[in-house]
C-alpha positions, 0 to 999 in steps of 0.5 A: 324281157331283158335283152342284150343291146349289141351294136357294131363297133364300126357303125356310126352308132357305136362311134357316137354312143357306144354299147348299152349293156342289158343284163340277161335274166340268167346272169343276174345274181342279186337276191331279195336280201341283197337288194334289201341290204343294199338299200338299207346300207345306202341309208344306214349312214352318216348322211341319214343321221345328219338329216335327222339331226338337221330336221330336229329343228322342227321339233320331234312331232313335226320332224317324225311325221314329215320324215315318215310321209316323205319317206313312203312317197319317195321310196314308192317312186324308187320301187317304181324306178327300180322296176324299170331296171328289172324289166330292161336290165339297163342302167338308170341313165341309159334308160333316160335316153328314151325320154330325153333323147340319146344326147339329151340324156346327158342332162340327167347324167350330168345331174347324177354325176354331180349329186352322187359326187356331192353325197360321197363328199358329204359322207366322206366329210362326216367320216373324216370328222370321226377319224379326226376324233379318233386321232384325238383320242389315240394321239392327242391331236387337236379336234376338228373345230379347234386350233390345229384340228384341220390337219386331222380332218385332212388326213381323215379325208385322204384315208376315206378316199383310199378306202373308197377306191378299194371298195369300188375296185371290184364293182358290183361284187364289191358293193354286195360284199361291203353291204353284207358285212357292214349291215351287221356292224351297223345294226350293233352300233345303232342299238348301242347308240339307242341305249346310250341316248335313252339312258341320257334323256327321257322320251318325254323330254325329247318329244316336248323339246323345241328349238329356239325360235331363231333356229326353228324349221318349218314342216315345208322346209323339212319336207323339201330337205327330206325329199331332196335326200330321198329322191337322189336314190330314185335316179340310181334304182335301175343301176342295182335292180338290173342285177336281180331276176326277182321282181319282188327284190326290185320293188318290195325289197328295195322299198322296204330296205330304203325306208328301213335304213331311212327311218332307223338312222334318221330317227337315231339322228333326231333322237341323238341331236335332241337328246344332246340339246336337252342334256347340254341345254344348247342346240346348234344344228352345226353339231348334228353330225354323228361324229360330234354327237357320238363324241358328246355322248362319250361313245368312244373310238369303236363307235367312231370306227363304225361311223367310218364303216357306214360311210364306206357302205353308203359311198359304195352305192354313191360312187357306183351310181356316179360312175355309171352316169359318167359312163353314159356321157363318155362312152370311151371310159370303162366303168372302172375308170369312171369310178376312179374319176368320180372318187377322186372328184369326190375327194376334192369336193370334200375340201369345200367345207374345210376352207370355204363355208360351214358344213351345214351351209354347204349341205343345205345349199347342196340339198336345195339344188338337188330338189330343184333339178332332180324332181322334174327329171324323175317325173319325166322319165317315170311318166315316159316309161309307164304312161307314154311308152306302156312299159315297153322300151325298144332296147336296140334303139337306145344306141341308134342314131336317127332311131326311135329315141333320136328325136331332133338331133339326139334331143327330145326338146319336149322333155328338156323344156318340161324339165326347165319349166319344172325347175322354174315351178319349183323355184316359184313354189318356194316363193309362195309362203303357204306352200314353202312352209307347209308341204314344200315345193318338191312333189308339187313341182314334180306333178306339174312337170309330169303334166307338162311333159304328158301334154307336150308329148301328146301335142307333138305326136298329134302334130306329127300324125297330122303332118303325115296324113296331109 
């Protein structure tokens, strides 16, 4: 089913959109374990832990229920999107050319570049906080948050950026190597963290704890927060499934790995944050990041070093996805050059919470934006492939000017209009209190977008058919 898309360098197509590489089945090397480990590593990280700490404000029962439900729905979509990459061998953002148009695909590509740079910055900031604590332990440097502590954080950001440049230097092979080594250390660390938490407080105390009324979070806000976190990976699914020749690896292994990493680390973040709040008799969502919690639980330098490692494993996926999306937009750049660009950009973005606002405020604003823009995009490209195109994309057309996916001057305006209306629907639903506080706006907005796009494409086709028969 996979095939290589070739275009002549001297044609108008090549000059405008370049070559889209489809990985042949015979050249695919990622196994079930590789995909499983990749998606565990994508979620077994600092950001997932922090998400668990943030939704702790719901209380344990509401937070855990919402976490499981949203995770299962989100990563079912990831498995479906991953299947697209398995079938075509084409990167995720190149596939959006079929739904948004060759030029229209710049919209989802830009969203992906921004969001994965943002996620890389989130993980980098948390890991840099760990490094600042390590410097405090080893050299007596002031901790971040204390007078003079910003210096240690800045050094940590620069160190993490160097590690990220090293990790992405070998491309997909680097991701595989990092995940295989990192996952073992991650497992050891999480088991250690779990023992320490439950030695500090009882399970009953965690379950019965509630956040102060002024800091409490509703289930709807938690659902939208988790959905924004999870759906980010859906837009990158094909970037990795295109390297496997096994359908089960693309679908089931990806689904299980992503959920395993999510549940494991988010629950640890949830337990650790509530456990710290109980033991200190004080809850501050700004202190939910793993570096601060690990320091408060007295886990020591080794635990902080593992946090640094988990950031590197997660950002190998983040940066690879951002670089792939950038390549879809700027065809003259190689993937390696794009990876360097997005890594440097992520480094610069990491400094935003250092100087402009608290990390929690920046993080929540970032998540709200992701949920608003990503959900409608995902709804469109999934409906297009599975419902409108019958799981059959004509891969050579993905690079052809005035080809099947050229639409109107390279843009499918039905897709663009549906996406805009989906964003508006998300914003509108957030204003409806009963929705915003119970089930959240994300998945409803996605369903609305899917319906609009499906109807819009059928109406457009009907008009085009009618015009041809006159």
